[in-house]
N, C-alpha and C positions, 0 to 999 in steps of 0.2 A: 402648705404648697398649693391649695387648691386654689386659693384668692389669687396666686400670679398665674397659676395656668388658665383661669376665666381671662385674667387681664390682656393676655397671649392670643386668647381664644382656642386654647388647644382642647380638642375633644378630650373625652376620657376613654375613649378606645384607641387612640394613639399610643404606640410605644415610645414615648420620651422619659429621658431621666430626669433626676431633680437638679443635676449637675448642669443639665444641658439647658434646663429653663431657668437656672439661675443665672447662667453665662451669658443667655439671650439677653436677659434682664439688666445685666450689670452688677449683679447682686454677690456680696461677699457670703461665705458661707457661715458666718456667727452674725451677720446683720438679720435682725428681726424684722417682723412686719411693720410695727411700730416705728421702728428704726428708719425703714425705708419710706415709709409715708412722710415722716417728717424730712426726710431731705428732699423727697419731691416737692414738698409743700414751700421749704425754704427757695430750692433752686427757683421754682416757679415766682415765689416772691420776688427774688433779684432778678428776673426777667421782666416782669409786669414795672418795676420800679425805674430800671434801665428802660423802658419805652415811653412814649409820649401818646397813649392811648385812653380810650375811655375807661380800660379797665383800673390804669392809676388812678385817674379822676375820683372812682367810686371808691375806692378802696382807702384813701386819703382824705376823704371829705366827708363833713358829718351832713347828716340831714337835718331840713329845716322841721320845726315843730316839736310837738311833745309825745311820748309814747304814753301809751296804756299802764293802769297801774299794774304791779307785780314784780316779779323777778327781772330783773336788765338781762336782754339777750347777749349771749357771748359772742364776739365781732372776732372775725377771721384776723384781724390786725392783732388783736390782744393776746392771742394765742400765738402770735408770730414774737412778740415782745416779751412774754412771758418763757418761751424757749431761749430766746436769745439774751435777756438781758437789757436789752438797749429800748431806748425811747425812739421814736417816729425820726429825729433829726439824726441821731446815730445810724440809724439803719439805712437812712438815703444815704449818707456818707458811706458807710460800708460796701453798700451794693454797686456803686459805681466803679469800681475796680473788680473785674468779673475774676480774675485768677485768686484775687485775696478772699472774695467771698466764698468761693469755690470753697478754698481751705478750711474757712472759717465754718462753714456747712458742716465739714466732716469732724471739726473738733465738737461740735454742739451736737451732733448725731450719736457720737461715741463717748459723749462724756456721762458718768452714771447720775442718774436723776433719783432725788428721794422718792418722787411718786411711782417709781420702777417697782414693779413687783417681783423682779430676776433679780 
């Protein structure tokens, strides 16, 4: 709960119930912080792909040149593809219809994952 209170900039001296904080954020009672973060990440991803801005170009483009030796960096798009199970072209198609994308986000967030400890 403290992270959600910090997001809303609620002081520790304020007398606010946990239910009021969750209601203000629009979080369900069973939703964990990990599920909430995933939901927000997927919502923002759909928003960016529907727009025509610099963020979209940076997210979908590859940089020129080569990396140094070592472990490859984890890209933000790789995590989105792993969570949804879609490639970039399928994601572009899915995000075009906002209502369908929102419904898909809810199913992805609520689906039990093998890597969850819960």
